[in-house]
C-alpha positions in Angstrom: 81.5 44.0 64.4 83.3 41.3 62.5 86.9 41.6 61.3 85.8 42.2 57.7 83.6 45.1 58.8 86.5 46.6 60.8 88.8 46.3 57.8 86.2 47.8 55.5 85.9 50.8 57.9 89.6 51.3 57.9 89.6 51.3 54.0 86.8 53.8 54.0 89.0 56.1 56.2 92.1 55.5 54.2 90.7 57.3 51.1 90.0 60.6 52.9 93.3 60.4 54.6 95.2 60.3 51.3 93.0 62.7 49.3 92.2 65.0 52.3 95.9 65.1 53.3 96.8 66.5 49.8 93.9 69.0 50.0 94.9 70.2 53.4 98.6 70.5 52.4 97.7 72.5 49.3 95.2 74.9 50.9 97.0 75.6 54.2 100.2 76.9 52.8 102.2 73.7 52.2 102.5 72.9 55.9 103.1 69.3 57.0 102.1 70.1 60.5 98.5 70.8 59.4 98.5 67.5 57.5 99.7 65.7 60.6 96.9 67.2 62.7 94.4 66.2 60.0 95.7 62.6 59.9 95.7 62.3 63.7 92.0 63.5 63.8 91.1 60.9 61.2 93.0 58.1 63.0 91.3 59.0 66.3 87.9 58.9 64.6 88.6 55.6 62.9 89.9 54.1 66.1 86.8 55.2 67.9 84.6 53.6 65.3 86.6 50.4 65.3 86.6 50.0 69.0 82.9 50.0 69.5 
């Protein structure tokens, strides 16, 4: 996987991180801990896709 493909994958994961973080915050009672868990899961998934 070239560097441009890796950067593209990170950009694809950045959009759900921003939008999804807001949705999680609004739906789960304005709790930042749930947003942190969501962001950690997305970062783990993105890291796994980048490393292969």
